[in-house]
All heavy atoms as an XYZ file, in Angstrom:
733
protein
N      11.166    -17.446    -13.579
C      10.991    -17.329    -15.009
C      11.129    -18.693    -15.689
O      10.358    -19.021    -16.562
C      12.018    -16.344    -15.555
C      11.939    -16.143    -17.023
S      10.784    -14.830    -17.367
C      10.924    -14.684    -19.083
N      12.111    -19.466    -15.254
C      12.337    -20.765    -15.874
C      11.193    -21.722    -15.569
O      10.820    -22.523    -16.431
C      13.660    -21.352    -15.410
N      10.633    -21.655    -14.353
C       9.535    -22.543    -14.021
C       8.286    -22.200    -14.831
O       7.508    -23.071    -15.187
C       9.229    -22.484    -12.526
O       8.790    -21.182    -12.182
N       8.081    -20.941    -15.119
C       6.959    -20.531    -15.953
C       7.103    -21.084    -17.363
O       6.153    -21.586    -17.941
C       6.852    -18.998    -15.977
C       5.747    -18.492    -16.851
C       4.419    -18.635    -16.450
C       6.010    -17.913    -18.074
C       3.388    -18.182    -17.244
C       4.986    -17.462    -18.881
C       3.674    -17.594    -18.460
N       8.278    -21.030    -17.911
C       8.516    -21.571    -19.247
C       8.353    -23.088    -19.263
O       7.830    -23.652    -20.211
C       9.910    -21.168    -19.741
C      10.115    -19.680    -20.000
C      11.565    -19.423    -20.355
C       9.198    -19.195    -21.090
N       8.801    -23.761    -18.188
C       8.653    -25.207    -18.111
C       7.180    -25.607    -18.029
O       6.756    -26.578    -18.659
C       9.422    -25.755    -16.910
C       9.350    -27.242    -16.783
C      10.042    -28.061    -17.660
C       8.566    -27.833    -15.811
C       9.971    -29.428    -17.560
C       8.476    -29.200    -15.699
C       9.185    -30.001    -16.568
N       6.389    -24.856    -17.279
C       4.956    -25.142    -17.166
C       4.266    -24.968    -18.513
O       3.382    -25.739    -18.870
C       4.317    -24.243    -16.120
N       4.653    -23.949    -19.265
C       4.084    -23.763    -20.602
C       4.469    -24.910    -21.529
O       3.652    -25.373    -22.328
C       4.550    -22.435    -21.197
C       3.895    -21.239    -20.542
O       2.844    -21.428    -19.897
O       4.439    -20.122    -20.674
N       5.701    -25.356    -21.414
C       6.160    -26.463    -22.256
C       5.391    -27.743    -21.937
O       4.976    -28.472    -22.840
C       7.663    -26.676    -22.060
C       8.303    -27.777    -22.892
C       8.188    -27.448    -24.375
C       9.746    -27.971    -22.499
N       5.161    -28.015    -20.661
C       4.404    -29.208    -20.255
C       2.959    -29.099    -20.721
O       2.360    -30.072    -21.192
C       4.487    -29.408    -18.728
C       3.518    -30.478    -18.260
C       5.904    -29.750    -18.327
N       2.369    -27.919    -20.626
C       0.984    -27.725    -21.058
C       0.834    -27.935    -22.551
O      -0.168    -28.488    -23.015
C       0.503    -26.338    -20.666
N       1.805    -27.529    -23.321
C       1.738    -27.710    -24.773
C       1.993    -29.159    -25.154
O       1.365    -29.702    -26.061
C       2.756    -26.772    -25.469
C       2.895    -27.096    -26.938
C       2.349    -25.325    -25.275
N       2.911    -29.810    -24.442
C       3.282    -31.180    -24.798
C       2.233    -32.200    -24.381
O       2.103    -33.249    -25.009
C       4.620    -31.532    -24.154
N       1.482    -31.939    -23.319
C       0.502    -32.918    -22.856
C      -0.794    -32.776    -23.648
O      -1.281    -31.677    -23.870
C       0.222    -32.739    -21.365
O      -0.363    -31.480    -21.141
N      -1.345    -33.886    -24.093
C      -2.590    -33.807    -24.865
C      -3.777    -33.483    -23.962
O      -3.802    -33.871    -22.797
C      -2.725    -35.205    -25.464
C      -1.983    -36.075    -24.514
C      -0.862    -35.241    -23.958
N      -4.703    -32.772    -24.506
C      -5.924    -32.491    -23.753
C      -6.989    -33.478    -24.210
O      -7.293    -33.591    -25.395
C      -6.406    -31.051    -24.007
O      -6.582    -30.856    -25.408
C      -5.393    -30.057    -23.479
N      -7.516    -34.216    -23.269
C      -8.512    -35.222    -23.580
C      -9.866    -34.775    -23.063
O      -9.990    -34.294    -21.950
C      -8.146    -36.565    -22.946
C      -6.876    -37.213    -23.463
C      -6.569    -38.466    -22.655
C      -7.007    -37.553    -24.921
N     -10.855    -34.976    -23.867
C     -12.211    -34.661    -23.470
C     -12.716    -35.736    -22.509
O     -12.549    -36.931    -22.772
C     -13.102    -34.600    -24.704
O     -14.447    -34.604    -24.348
N     -13.342    -35.345    -21.410
C     -13.904    -36.356    -20.504
C     -14.967    -37.213    -21.181
O     -15.121    -38.389    -20.857
C     -14.505    -35.531    -19.370
C     -13.849    -34.201    -19.443
C     -13.461    -33.996    -20.870
N     -15.680    -36.641    -22.127
C     -16.695    -37.407    -22.854
C     -16.053    -38.501    -23.691
O     -16.525    -39.648    -23.707
C     -17.526    -36.472    -23.749
O     -18.046    -35.418    -22.952
C     -18.641    -37.210    -24.435
N     -14.967    -38.173    -24.375
C     -14.286    -39.181    -25.185
C     -13.658    -40.259    -24.306
O     -13.643    -41.435    -24.674
C     -13.224    -38.529    -26.068
C     -13.754    -37.653    -27.193
C     -12.599    -37.032    -27.967
C     -14.632    -38.457    -28.134
N     -13.162    -39.866    -23.145
C     -12.621    -40.853    -22.206
C     -13.725    -41.788    -21.714
O     -13.517    -42.997    -21.595
C     -11.963    -40.154    -21.030
S     -10.416    -39.342    -21.454
N     -14.907    -41.250    -21.449
C     -16.031    -42.076    -20.999
C     -16.463    -43.051    -22.087
O     -16.754    -44.217    -21.806
C     -17.198    -41.194    -20.575
N     -16.488    -42.587    -23.330
C     -16.834    -43.469    -24.453
C     -15.788    -44.581    -24.579
O     -16.128    -45.748    -24.790
C     -16.966    -42.662    -25.764
C     -17.057    -43.578    -26.968
C     -18.168    -41.748    -25.706
N     -14.528    -44.236    -24.418
C     -13.465    -45.240    -24.479
C     -13.576    -46.266    -23.373
O     -13.377    -47.458    -23.597
N     -13.918    -45.811    -22.174
C     -14.069    -46.729    -21.047
C     -15.244    -47.671    -21.279
O     -15.155    -48.875    -21.025
C     -14.228    -45.946    -19.724
C     -14.709    -46.834    -18.596
C     -12.922    -45.285    -19.355
N     -16.363    -47.140    -21.793
C     -17.525    -47.992    -22.074
C     -17.186    -49.013    -23.155
O     -17.557    -50.188    -23.052
C     -18.752    -47.142    -22.471
C     -19.875    -48.006    -23.014
C     -19.231    -46.336    -21.288
N     -16.447    -48.594    -24.182
C     -16.048    -49.530    -25.233
C     -15.141    -50.625    -24.682
O     -15.301    -51.808    -25.009
C     -15.348    -48.792    -26.367
C     -16.295    -48.011    -27.230
O     -17.481    -48.315    -27.311
N     -15.791    -46.984    -27.878
N     -14.209    -50.248    -23.824
C     -13.317    -51.235    -23.235
C     -14.077    -52.191    -22.314
O     -13.859    -53.406    -22.356
C     -12.202    -50.529    -22.460
C     -11.134    -51.419    -21.855
C     -10.382    -52.176    -22.944
C     -10.173    -50.600    -21.026
N     -14.993    -51.657    -21.516
C     -15.803    -52.515    -20.647
C     -16.677    -53.472    -21.450
O     -16.918    -54.608    -21.030
C     -16.669    -51.664    -19.727
C     -15.974    -50.985    -18.555
C     -16.942    -50.083    -17.814
C     -15.373    -52.011    -17.629
N     -17.158    -53.025    -22.591
C     -17.968    -53.896    -23.452
C     -17.155    -55.080    -23.948
O     -17.619    -56.226    -23.917
C     -18.538    -53.098    -24.633
O     -19.307    -52.017    -24.132
C     -19.391    -53.976    -25.531
N     -15.927    -54.824    -24.389
C     -15.082    -55.917    -24.863
C     -14.723    -56.876    -23.734
O     -14.748    -58.100    -23.909
C     -13.812    -55.356    -25.505
C     -14.015    -54.615    -26.822
C     -12.720    -53.963    -27.261
C     -14.526    -55.562    -27.900
N     -14.428    -56.331    -22.567
C     -14.083    -57.180    -21.423
C     -15.290    -58.011    -20.980
O     -15.160    -59.200    -20.680
C     -13.539    -56.309    -20.264
C     -13.419    -57.097    -18.980
C     -12.195    -55.711    -20.647
N     -16.476    -57.404    -20.972
C     -17.665    -58.156    -20.551
C     -18.003    -59.259    -21.544
O     -18.465    -60.332    -21.146
C     -18.859    -57.219    -20.374
O     -19.337    -56.770    -21.619
N     -17.788    -59.008    -22.822
C     -18.028    -60.062    -23.813
C     -17.050    -61.217    -23.616
O     -17.434    -62.390    -23.721
C     -17.899    -59.497    -25.229
N     -15.820    -60.890    -23.301
C     -14.822    -61.934    -23.065
C     -15.174    -62.749    -21.825
O     -15.106    -63.976    -21.831
C     -13.439    -61.306    -22.934
C     -12.360    -62.316    -22.747
C     -11.707    -62.610    -21.606
C     -11.831    -63.186    -23.738
N     -10.800    -63.613    -21.818
C     -10.847    -63.977    -23.118
C     -12.090    -63.375    -25.090
C     -10.128    -64.946    -23.809
C     -11.361    -64.338    -25.772
C     -10.398    -65.101    -25.129
N     -15.569    -62.054    -20.752
C     -15.949    -62.776    -19.530
C     -17.234    -63.574    -19.723
O     -17.380    -64.652    -19.142
C     -16.088    -61.826    -18.347
C     -14.766    -61.490    -17.713
C     -14.368    -60.175    -17.586
C     -13.926    -62.480    -17.252
C     -13.155    -59.856    -17.008
C     -12.705    -62.177    -16.669
C     -12.326    -60.849    -16.542
N     -18.166    -63.081    -20.525
C     -19.376    -63.853    -20.808
C     -19.017    -65.134    -21.549
O     -19.625    -66.185    -21.322
C     -20.362    -63.017    -21.623
N     -18.017    -65.041    -22.381
C     -17.560    -66.220    -23.118
C     -16.862    -67.208    -22.182
O     -17.071    -68.422    -22.254
C     -16.608    -65.765    -24.223
C     -16.092    -66.839    -25.092
C     -17.186    -67.354    -25.936
N     -16.641    -68.368    -26.813
C     -17.338    -68.958    -27.727
N     -18.577    -68.626    -27.911
N     -16.815    -69.867    -28.476
N     -16.029    -66.685    -21.288
C     -15.289    -67.557    -20.370
C     -16.182    -68.177    -19.304
O     -15.888    -69.263    -18.799
C     -14.168    -66.774    -19.688
C     -12.997    -66.360    -20.554
C     -12.005    -65.545    -19.738
C     -12.314    -67.566    -21.161
N     -17.261    -67.502    -18.944
C     -18.125    -67.971    -17.859
C     -19.155    -68.994    -18.311
O     -19.963    -69.443    -17.504
C     -18.843    -66.783    -17.221
N     -19.129    -69.379    -19.559
C     -20.100    -70.338    -20.069
C     -20.005    -71.649    -19.288
O     -18.947    -72.241    -19.179
C     -19.863    -70.604    -21.570
O     -19.928    -69.374    -22.262
C     -20.882    -71.567    -22.137
N     -21.139    -72.040    -18.735
C     -21.194    -73.280    -17.978
C     -20.882    -73.142    -16.505
O     -20.983    -74.109    -15.769
N     -20.497    -71.957    -16.061
C     -20.203    -71.768    -14.644
C     -21.380    -71.094    -13.945
O     -22.374    -70.728    -14.575
C     -18.937    -70.922    -14.470
O     -19.194    -69.580    -14.810
N     -21.259    -70.910    -12.658
C     -22.336    -70.257    -11.925
C     -22.390    -68.760    -12.169
O     -23.348    -68.108    -11.790
C     -22.202    -70.543    -10.431
C     -20.972    -69.949     -9.808
C     -20.879    -70.333     -8.357
N     -19.675    -69.771     -7.769
C     -19.616    -69.349     -6.533
N     -20.672    -69.437     -5.756
N     -18.498    -68.864     -6.062
N     -21.367    -68.190    -12.788
C     -21.326    -66.760    -13.096
C     -21.878    -66.438    -14.486
O     -21.868    -65.289    -14.906
C     -19.899    -66.238    -12.996
C     -19.280    -66.463    -11.647
C     -18.259    -67.385    -11.475
C     -19.740    -65.768    -10.534
C     -17.699    -67.602    -10.236
C     -19.185    -65.974     -9.290
C     -18.160    -66.891     -9.144
O     -17.609    -67.097     -7.907
N     -22.338    -67.447    -15.194
C     -22.753    -67.270    -16.579
C     -23.881    -66.250    -16.720
O     -23.813    -65.358    -17.564
C     -23.195    -68.615    -17.165
C     -23.632    -68.532    -18.610
C     -23.984    -69.892    -19.177
O     -24.077    -70.875    -18.412
O     -24.178    -69.972    -20.390
N     -24.903    -66.353    -15.910
C     -26.061    -65.460    -16.032
C     -25.681    -64.009    -15.760
O     -26.083    -63.105    -16.478
C     -27.176    -65.904    -15.092
C     -28.439    -65.087    -15.267
C     -29.553    -65.620    -14.435
N     -29.905    -66.949    -14.930
C     -30.851    -67.702    -14.433
N     -31.546    -67.274    -13.414
N     -31.117    -68.880    -14.933
N     -24.895    -63.761    -14.740
C     -24.471    -62.399    -14.409
C     -23.583    -61.799    -15.486
O     -23.735    -60.627    -15.846
N     -22.659    -62.603    -16.001
C     -21.770    -62.112    -17.066
C     -22.544    -61.834    -18.345
O     -22.273    -60.850    -19.033
C     -20.656    -63.124    -17.328
S     -19.437    -63.208    -16.011
N     -23.516    -62.677    -18.661
C     -24.320    -62.446    -19.850
C     -25.197    -61.213    -19.693
O     -25.385    -60.458    -20.650
C     -25.162    -63.667    -20.165
C     -24.360    -64.804    -20.732
C     -25.209    -66.039    -20.985
O     -26.354    -66.128    -20.566
N     -24.623    -67.006    -21.671
N     -25.723    -60.975    -18.501
C     -26.537    -59.780    -18.258
C     -25.692    -58.518    -18.384
O     -26.123    -57.530    -18.992
C     -27.191    -59.855    -16.883
N     -24.483    -58.545    -17.827
C     -23.592    -57.390    -17.943
C     -23.206    -57.153    -19.396
O     -23.167    -56.007    -19.864
C     -22.347    -57.601    -17.089
N     -22.940    -58.235    -20.127
C     -22.581    -58.113    -21.537
C     -23.740    -57.545    -22.341
O     -23.543    -56.657    -23.177
C     -22.157    -59.471    -22.084
S     -21.658    -59.432    -23.810
N     -24.949    -58.021    -22.090
C     -26.113    -57.521    -22.815
C     -26.356    -56.043    -22.521
O     -26.629    -55.258    -23.430
C     -27.347    -58.343    -22.456
C     -28.631    -57.987    -23.204
C     -28.457    -58.229    -24.695
C     -29.785    -58.809    -22.669
N     -26.228    -55.650    -21.259
C     -26.396    -54.252    -20.888
C     -25.347    -53.373    -21.571
O     -25.666    -52.304    -22.117
C     -26.316    -54.084    -19.369
C     -26.324    -52.661    -18.927
C     -27.502    -51.928    -18.946
C     -25.158    -52.049    -18.510
C     -27.511    -50.601    -18.551
C     -25.156    -50.730    -18.107
C     -26.331    -49.999    -18.128
N     -24.093    -53.815    -21.562
C     -23.039    -53.010    -22.179
C     -23.125    -53.012    -23.699
O     -22.759    -52.021    -24.342
C     -21.670    -53.481    -21.702
C     -21.347    -53.043    -20.275
C     -20.146    -53.797    -19.736
C     -21.108    -51.553    -20.223
N     -23.619    -54.094    -24.300
C     -23.850    -54.082    -25.748
C     -24.923    -53.059    -26.102
O     -24.792    -52.325    -27.093
C     -24.249    -55.467    -26.247
C     -23.137    -56.500    -26.386
C     -23.726    -57.867    -26.712
C     -22.131    -56.087    -27.432
N     -25.983    -52.989    -25.315
C     -27.032    -51.992    -25.555
C     -26.500    -50.581    -25.343
O     -26.822    -49.658    -26.112
C     -28.226    -52.263    -24.637
N     -25.673    -50.399    -24.338
C     -25.086    -49.088    -24.081
C     -24.163    -48.671    -25.220
O     -24.196    -47.518    -25.676
C     -24.304    -49.103    -22.752
O     -25.180    -49.529    -21.716
C     -23.753    -47.741    -22.423
N     -23.358    -49.587    -25.709
C     -22.459    -49.279    -26.822
C     -23.249    -49.009    -28.097
O     -22.894    -48.119    -28.877
C     -21.464    -50.430    -27.048
O     -20.756    -50.656    -25.832
C     -20.475    -50.097    -28.137
N     -24.317    -49.752    -28.318
C     -25.178    -49.479    -29.475
C     -25.801    -48.100    -29.406
O     -25.907    -47.397    -30.419
N     -26.198    -47.692    -28.213
C     -26.735    -46.342    -28.044
C     -25.650    -45.301    -28.283
O     -25.901    -44.260    -28.892
C     -27.317    -46.186    -26.621
O     -28.306    -47.196    -26.426
C     -27.932    -44.826    -26.422
N     -24.434    -45.588    -27.827
C     -23.326    -44.663    -28.045
C     -23.009    -44.483    -29.526
O     -22.517    -43.429    -29.925
C     -22.074    -45.142    -27.322
C     -21.981    -44.837    -25.848
C     -20.716    -45.453    -25.259
C     -22.003    -43.347    -25.591
N     -23.264    -45.514    -30.324
C     -23.024    -45.397    -31.767
C     -23.835    -44.246    -32.352
O     -23.324    -43.463    -33.143
C     -23.391    -46.689    -32.489
S     -22.243    -48.025    -32.258
N     -25.090    -44.157    -31.957
C     -25.936    -43.093    -32.479
C     -25.715    -41.760    -31.802
O     -25.699    -40.715    -32.439
N     -25.521    -41.788    -30.497
C     -25.376    -40.552    -29.737
C     -24.049    -39.858    -30.045
O     -23.972    -38.628    -30.078
C     -25.505    -40.846    -28.219
C     -25.158    -39.641    -27.389
C     -26.903    -41.327    -27.910
N     -23.007    -40.629    -30.289
C     -21.686    -40.036    -30.486
C     -21.438    -39.543    -31.908
O     -20.314    -39.160    -32.218
C     -20.596    -41.028    -30.075
O     -20.620    -42.160    -30.910
N     -22.450    -39.514    -32.732
C     -22.267    -38.988    -34.092
C     -21.840    -37.517    -34.073
O     -21.077    -37.082    -34.926
C     -23.547    -39.144    -34.912
C     -23.882    -40.573    -35.259
S     -22.693    -41.338    -36.342
C     -23.151    -40.606    -37.889
N     -22.313    -36.754    -33.096
C     -21.952    -35.339    -33.049
C     -20.561    -35.112    -32.476
O     -20.024    -34.018    -32.576
C     -22.990    -34.542    -32.246
C     -22.945    -34.782    -30.779
N     -23.531    -35.877    -30.202
C     -22.355    -34.079    -29.782
C     -23.318    -35.835    -28.902
N     -22.609    -34.756    -28.614
N     -19.942    -36.143    -31.882
C     -18.576    -36.016    -31.387
C     -17.554    -36.174    -32.498
O     -16.401    -35.822    -32.323
C     -18.308    -37.058    -30.301
C     -19.121    -36.935    -29.025
C     -18.821    -38.096    -28.103
C     -18.832    -35.614    -28.340
N     -17.971    -36.718    -33.598
C     -17.072    -36.938    -34.728
C     -17.267    -38.330    -35.280
O     -17.672    -39.242    -34.556
N     -16.989    -38.511    -36.555
C     -17.220    -39.825    -37.162
C     -16.315    -40.907    -36.586
O     -16.693    -42.068    -36.544
C     -16.942    -39.593    -38.642
C     -16.116    -38.358    -38.698
C     -16.484    -37.536    -37.504
N     -15.138    -40.555    -36.122
C     -14.238    -41.557    -35.562
C     -14.774    -42.183    -34.299
O     -14.595    -43.375    -34.053
N     -15.450    -41.392    -33.491
C     -16.003    -41.907    -32.244
C     -17.140    -42.876    -32.515
O     -17.233    -43.935    -31.895
C     -16.499    -40.748    -31.360
O     -15.442    -39.816    -31.210
C     -16.931    -41.238    -30.010
N     -18.006    -42.531    -33.446
C     -19.124    -43.412    -33.779
C     -18.627    -44.699    -34.424
O     -19.143    -45.779    -34.139
C     -20.099    -42.699    -34.705
N     -17.616    -44.599    -35.262
C     -17.062    -45.791    -35.908
C     -16.389    -46.686    -34.876
O     -16.519    -47.917    -34.929
C     -16.079    -45.387    -37.033
C     -15.288    -46.570    -37.535
C     -16.824    -44.734    -38.171
N     -15.701    -46.088    -33.915
C     -15.066    -46.873    -32.865
C     -16.105    -47.652    -32.062
O     -15.917    -48.834    -31.764
C     -14.258    -45.960    -31.925
O     -13.303    -45.244    -32.703
C     -13.553    -46.749    -30.863
N     -17.210    -47.001    -31.737
C     -18.275    -47.695    -31.005
C     -18.900    -48.794    -31.856
O     -19.237    -49.863    -31.345
C     -19.350    -46.698    -30.569
O     -18.837    -45.805    -29.628
N     -19.055    -48.557    -33.153
C     -19.631    -49.575    -34.034
C     -18.702    -50.781    -34.170
O     -19.158    -51.929    -34.149
C     -19.919    -48.967    -35.406
N     -17.412    -50.529    -34.276
C     -16.453    -51.631    -34.369
C     -16.412    -52.404    -33.053
O     -16.361    -53.642    -33.043
C     -15.054    -51.098    -34.762
C     -13.988    -52.157    -34.592
C     -15.069    -50.578    -36.184
N     -16.469    -51.696    -31.933
C     -16.510    -52.360    -30.630
C     -17.747    -53.229    -30.509
O     -17.679    -54.362    -30.017
C     -16.489    -51.320    -29.498
O     -15.292    -50.560    -29.609
C     -16.555    -51.975    -28.148
N     -18.879    -52.727    -30.962
C     -20.122    -53.494    -30.921
C     -20.009    -54.757    -31.762
O     -20.419    -55.843    -31.334
C     -21.274    -52.614    -31.412
C     -22.673    -53.167    -31.305
C     -23.048    -53.370    -29.855
C     -23.650    -52.214    -31.967
N     -19.421    -54.650    -32.929
C     -19.253    -55.804    -33.812
C     -18.311    -56.836    -33.208
O     -18.616    -58.034    -33.172
C     -18.719    -55.347    -35.184
O     -19.598    -54.372    -35.726
C     -18.581    -56.502    -36.139
N     -17.175    -56.386    -32.717
C     -16.183    -57.308    -32.156
C     -16.719    -57.979    -30.887
O     -16.544    -59.183    -30.688
C     -14.852    -56.570    -31.892
C     -13.885    -57.436    -31.107
C     -14.220    -56.143    -33.203
N     -17.389    -57.214    -30.031
C     -17.939    -57.792    -28.803
C     -19.007    -58.838    -29.113
O     -19.086    -59.869    -28.442
C     -18.513    -56.692    -27.911
N     -19.822    -58.573    -30.122
C     -20.830    -59.553    -30.518
C     -20.171    -60.818    -31.042
O     -20.596    -61.934    -30.726
C     -21.771    -58.952    -31.572
O     -22.357    -57.764    -31.042
C     -22.856    -59.928    -31.966
N     -19.120    -60.668    -31.830
C     -18.409    -61.840    -32.345
C     -17.723    -62.617    -31.227
O     -17.695    -63.854    -31.249
C     -17.393    -61.428    -33.400
C     -17.993    -61.027    -34.741
C     -16.908    -60.501    -35.667
C     -18.686    -62.206    -35.388
N     -17.167    -61.905    -30.248
C     -16.530    -62.600    -29.121
C     -17.559    -63.417    -28.357
O     -17.324    -64.566    -27.991
C     -15.848    -61.592    -28.179
C     -14.601    -61.012    -28.831
C     -15.458    -62.253    -26.866
C     -13.985    -59.868    -28.048
N     -18.718    -62.822    -28.114
C     -19.732    -63.486    -27.292
C     -20.464    -64.595    -28.029
O     -20.934    -65.544    -27.406
C     -20.740    -62.459    -26.786
N     -20.553    -64.512    -29.357
C     -21.407    -65.435    -30.096
C     -20.623    -66.443    -30.930
O     -20.943    -67.626    -30.927
C     -22.380    -64.644    -31.003
C     -23.181    -65.571    -31.879
C     -23.296    -63.783    -30.165
N     -19.620    -65.996    -31.653
C     -18.914    -66.856    -32.605
C     -18.140    -67.944    -31.876
O     -17.559    -67.719    -30.815
C     -17.968    -66.035    -33.464
N     -18.158    -69.128    -32.449
C     -17.460    -70.261    -31.868
C     -16.521    -70.836    -32.910
O     -16.970    -71.351    -33.936
C     -18.466    -71.308    -31.408
C     -17.819    -72.388    -30.571
O     -16.642    -72.214    -30.210
O     -18.486    -73.379    -30.289
N     -15.229    -70.736    -32.657
C     -14.268    -71.229    -33.633
C     -13.744    -72.615    -33.282
O     -13.062    -73.234    -34.080
C     -13.088    -70.261    -33.745
O     -12.455    -70.140    -32.492
N     -14.062    -73.090    -32.090
C     -13.577    -74.408    -31.679
C     -14.693    -75.417    -31.600
O     -15.868    -75.106    -31.729
N     -14.322    -76.637    -31.364
C     -15.306    -77.699    -31.251
C     -15.734    -77.805    -29.798
O     -14.932    -78.000    -28.900
C     -14.685    -79.021    -31.700
C     -15.672    -80.135    -31.787
C     -15.035    -81.386    -32.378
O     -14.208    -81.259    -33.286
O     -15.392    -82.472    -31.920
N     -17.015    -77.632    -29.546
C     -17.547    -77.721    -28.190
C     -18.661    -78.745    -28.148
O     -19.226    -79.137    -29.157
C     -18.110    -76.363    -27.714
O     -19.151    -75.968    -28.602
C     -17.042    -75.307    -27.663
N     -18.976    -79.185    -26.966
C     -20.064    -80.145    -26.777
C     -21.354    -79.364    -26.694
O     -21.525    -78.502    -25.838
C     -19.842    -80.958    -25.494
C     -20.997    -81.906    -25.263
C     -18.532    -81.710    -25.580
N     -22.275    -79.636    -27.595
C     -23.570    -78.950    -27.609
C     -24.565    -79.653    -26.721
O     -24.323    -80.746    -26.192
N     -25.733    -79.042    -26.561
C     -26.775    -79.627    -25.714
C     -27.277    -80.938    -26.307
O     -27.683    -81.842    -25.569
C     -27.919    -78.633    -25.576
N     -27.252    -81.079    -27.620
C     -27.760    -82.311    -28.238
C     -26.769    -83.465    -28.085
O     -27.137    -84.617    -28.210
C     -28.056    -82.076    -29.717
O     -26.855    -81.723    -30.393
N     -25.485    -83.143    -27.801
C     -24.480    -84.187    -27.659
C     -24.405    -84.752    -26.257
O     -23.820    -85.810    -26.024
C     -23.093    -83.634    -28.037
C     -23.030    -83.233    -29.499
O     -23.830    -83.753    -30.284
O     -22.171    -82.398    -29.841
N     -25.019    -84.077    -25.302
C     -24.969    -84.527    -23.913
C     -25.979    -85.643    -23.690
O     -27.086    -85.609    -24.189
C     -25.251    -83.372    -22.960
C     -24.221    -82.299    -23.038
C     -24.531    -81.185    -22.069
N     -23.572    -80.114    -22.260
C     -23.820    -78.868    -21.978
N     -24.986    -78.517    -21.472
N     -22.918    -77.937    -22.167
N     -25.581    -86.586    -22.899
C     -26.523    -87.667    -22.591
C     -27.383    -87.250    -21.391
O     -26.887    -86.682    -20.426
C     -25.772    -88.955    -22.286
O     -24.899    -88.754    -21.199
N     -28.667    -87.554    -21.450
C     -29.587    -87.125    -20.398
C     -29.599    -88.034    -19.226
O     -29.440    -89.132    -19.107
C     -30.998    -86.995    -20.953
């Protein structure tokens, strides 16, 4: 009897997560990580692969923005914010770097 009550208590206390929402969260997290790695790989031999992965995941996250509208407005907004932040990570430059025009040929 006590184990039955404990199982009910655990079932009520543990949140139920939708596998779809977990997949959207994983894609959003992978998008941010790929943008960061694309930024770090600039100038290395991994640059092309990291940029391709980042571009693919940016397109996937952009598609999720529209597709996840029926999951709730929070999910679509999360994907839109992830898309914005990942684009800023990959593109925006806040430091001083040597550009192609500054390099001597």
